[in-house]
C-alpha positions in Angstrom: 10.4 17.7 -13.8 11.2 20.3 -11.1 12.8 23.5 -12.3 16.6 23.4 -12.6 16.8 26.9 -11.0 15.8 25.3 -7.6 18.9 25.5 -5.4 20.6 22.2 -4.3 20.5 22.1 -0.5 22.4 20.1 2.1 20.5 17.6 4.1 21.4 19.5 7.2 19.6 22.6 5.8 16.2 20.8 5.4 13.9 22.0 8.2 10.4 21.4 9.5 9.2 24.5 7.6 10.0 22.7 4.3 7.4 20.0 4.9 5.0 19.8 1.9 7.4 21.8 -0.3 9.4 20.8 -3.4 13.1 20.7 -2.7 16.4 19.5 -4.2 19.0 17.7 -2.1 22.4 16.2 -2.8 23.6 13.1 -1.0 25.2 9.7 -1.1 23.0 6.5 -1.2 23.8 4.3 1.7 21.1 1.7 1.5 18.4 0.6 -1.0 15.5 -1.8 -0.6 14.3 -4.3 -3.1 11.8 -3.1 -5.6 8.4 -4.2 -4.4 4.8 -3.9 -5.8 2.7 -1.3 -4.1 -1.1 -1.4 -4.6 -2.5 1.8 -6.1 -6.0 0.6 -7.0 -7.5 -2.5 -5.3 -10.2 -4.7 -7.0 -12.9 -6.4 -4.9 -15.5 -9.0 -6.0 -18.8 -9.6 -4.2 -19.6 -13.3 -3.7 -23.4 -12.6 -3.6 -24.0 -10.3 -6.7 -20.6 -10.9 -8.5 -20.1 -7.2 -9.0 -16.5 -5.8 -9.1 -15.7 -2.7 -7.0 -12.5 -0.7 -7.2 -10.9 1.2 -4.3 -8.1 3.7 -4.6 -5.2 3.4 -2.2 -3.7 6.8 -1.2 -1.3 5.9 1.6 1.0 3.1 2.8 -1.8 1.5 4.9 -5.4 1.1 3.9 -8.6 -0.5 5.3 -10.2 -3.0 2.9 -13.9 -2.7 2.2 -16.0 -5.3 4.2 -19.6 -4.8 2.7 -20.6 -4.7 -0.9 -21.6 -1.2 -2.0 -23.4 -2.3 -5.2 -27.1 -1.4 -5.8 -28.1 -5.0 -6.2 -26.9 -5.9 -2.7 -28.5 -2.7 -1.3 -32.0 -3.5 -2.8 -31.8 -7.1 -1.7 -30.7 -5.9 1.7 -28.0 -8.5 1.8 -24.5 -7.6 3.1 -22.5 -9.3 0.3 -19.2 -10.8 1.4 -16.5 -9.0 -0.6 -13.2 -10.6 -1.5 -10.0 -8.8 -2.6 -8.8 -9.8 -6.1 -5.1 -9.5 -6.9 -5.9 -10.1 -10.6 -7.7 -6.8 -11.1 -5.5 -4.8 -8.6 -3.1 -2.2 -10.1 0.4 -2.2 -8.6 3.2 0.3 -9.0 7.0 -0.3 -8.5 8.1 1.0 -5.1 11.6 1.3 -3.6 13.0 3.0 -0.5 16.4 4.6 -0.4 18.5 5.9 2.5 20.6 9.0 1.6 23.3 10.5 3.7 25.2 13.8 3.7 28.3 13.9 1.6 31.6 13.8 3.6 32.6 17.3 2.6 29.2 18.7 3.9 29.6 17.3 7.5 31.0 19.7 10.0 34.1 18.5 11.9 33.3 16.2 14.8 29.6 15.7 13.8 27.7 12.6 12.7 26.4 12.7 9.0 22.6 13.2 8.8 20.4 10.9 6.7 17.0 10.9 5.0 14.7 8.3 3.7 13.6 8.6 0.1 10.5 6.9 -1.4 10.7 6.1 -5.2 7.8 5.0 -7.3 7.4 3.9 -10.9 10.3 4.9 -13.2 12.3 6.5 -10.3 13.1 3.0 -9.0 16.4 1.2 -9.9 18.0 4.5 -10.8 20.9 4.2 -8.3 22.8 1.9 -6.0 24.6 2.1 -2.7 27.6 4.5 -2.9 26.2 6.6 -5.7 26.1 10.4 -5.3 22.7 11.7 -6.4 20.6 14.8 -6.5 17.0 14.2 -5.7 14.2 16.6 -6.4 11.1 15.7 -4.4 8.4 16.7 -1.9 9.4 16.6 1.8 6.5 14.7 3.5 5.6 13.4 6.9 4.2 10.0 7.9 2.6 9.1 11.2 4.1 6.3 13.3 1.9 3.2 13.6 1.5 0.6 16.3 3.6 0.8 19.5 5.9 3.4 18.0 2.8 5.7 17.7 2.1 5.5 21.4 5.7 6.2 22.3 6.1 9.0 19.7 3.0 11.0 20.7 2.6 13.9 18.2 5.9 13.3 16.5 6.0 12.1 12.8 8.7 10.6 10.7 9.8 12.5 7.6 10.7 11.3 4.1 11.3 12.7 0.6 8.9 11.6 -2.1 11.2 11.4 -5.2 10.1 13.2 -8.4 13.4 13.1 -10.2 16.8 11.5 -9.4 20.0 12.6 -11.1 23.1 10.4 -10.7 26.5 12.1 -10.5 29.1 9.6 -9.7 29.1 5.8 -9.3 30.5 4.2 -6.1 32.0 7.0 -4.0 
């Protein structure tokens, strides 16, 4: 768990220089997604040599393996067709939260700022909409994909990878 001496910051105070750093923010949950399975290790089976290969998934998107990397297929010089197996694949629980500034932190006449929070494993199902929470996590960036990437250029979207969630008050 992150140190309790880390100061709690307002969402408005989180800047670009905080990317990649551990920080603690306080806010109100406005939206939560369903808890979904997220693949962390994918299992592949070769139809030619029947060997099983495991591939680690490190990001939200990944490119599946197309050719069998086993020694048997390499020595036979056959490009074995490889099939993804859900049975041997390891999944982790994944949930996305949307957190907004508390009403007392918003300057007069301004719109409250928000932030996306990614929760994995035991950090899922810890809170609901309307809860006031303090999140300790790593401030990260993610590249836009598809048409949004062309439009955005060098810009990236930011999110907080939750390490610890502490609930203060239910239903604001």
